[in-house]
C-alpha positions as CSV (number, residue, x, y, z in Angstrom):
1,M,107.1,106.0,98.7
2,T,104.4,104.9,101.0
3,T,101.5,106.9,102.4
4,T,100.3,107.5,105.9
5,E,96.9,108.8,107.1
6,L,97.1,111.9,109.3
7,H,94.4,113.8,111.2
8,I,95.2,117.5,110.8
9,T,93.6,120.9,110.4
10,A,93.1,122.5,107.0
11,R,95.9,125.0,107.7
12,E,98.3,122.1,107.7
13,I,97.5,120.8,104.2
14,R,100.6,120.4,102.0
15,E,101.2,119.9,98.3
16,G,100.4,116.3,97.4
17,D,98.1,115.6,100.3
18,V,95.0,113.6,99.3
19,F,91.7,114.2,101.1
20,V,88.0,114.2,100.8
21,L,86.2,117.6,100.6
22,H,82.4,117.9,100.0
23,G,82.3,114.2,99.0
24,H,85.1,114.5,96.3
25,V,88.6,113.1,96.6
26,R,91.0,116.0,96.1
27,T,94.8,116.4,95.8
28,A,96.4,119.6,97.0
29,A,98.4,121.4,94.3
30,E,100.3,123.4,96.9
31,S,100.3,124.1,100.6
32,T,97.4,126.2,101.9
33,W,97.7,129.9,102.5
34,P,95.7,132.4,104.6
35,T,93.0,134.5,103.0
36,A,91.6,137.9,103.6
37,L,88.7,136.2,105.2
38,R,90.0,135.8,108.8
39,G,90.3,132.2,110.1
40,H,90.2,130.7,106.6
41,V,92.7,129.2,104.2
42,H,92.8,128.8,100.4
43,V,93.6,125.4,98.9
44,T,94.2,124.8,95.2
45,F,93.4,121.4,93.8
46,A,95.7,119.5,91.4
47,E,92.6,118.4,89.5
48,G,91.7,122.1,88.9
49,G,89.7,124.4,91.0
50,D,90.1,125.6,94.5
51,A,88.3,126.2,97.8
52,V,88.3,128.5,100.8
53,I,87.7,126.6,104.0
54,P,88.0,127.3,107.8
55,A,91.6,127.0,108.9
56,N,90.7,124.9,112.0
57,R,88.5,122.4,110.1
58,P,89.6,118.8,110.9
59,I,90.7,117.0,107.8
60,T,92.1,113.5,107.3
61,V,94.8,113.3,104.6
62,R,96.9,110.7,103.0
63,R,100.4,112.0,102.8
64,A,103.4,110.4,101.0
65,V,106.3,109.6,103.2
66,P,109.8,108.4,102.1
67,C,110.5,104.7,102.7
68,A,113.3,104.0,105.1
69,T,116.3,102.2,103.6
70,A,118.4,99.7,105.4
């Protein structure tokens, strides 16, 4: 597997995405889901802990992509 850097919004975070949040490198334990707080999403970290962040917040993630085989 290789990784690619993507510029997405917080609502598009998927399991395994690696990103920086509040100065810390985080890995998403699962895809984000909406919260009762309108316009926000909940993300759980593989390292433990979680955060509620604005769904439209721009985030740069590193995402694993399968290697093409010949």
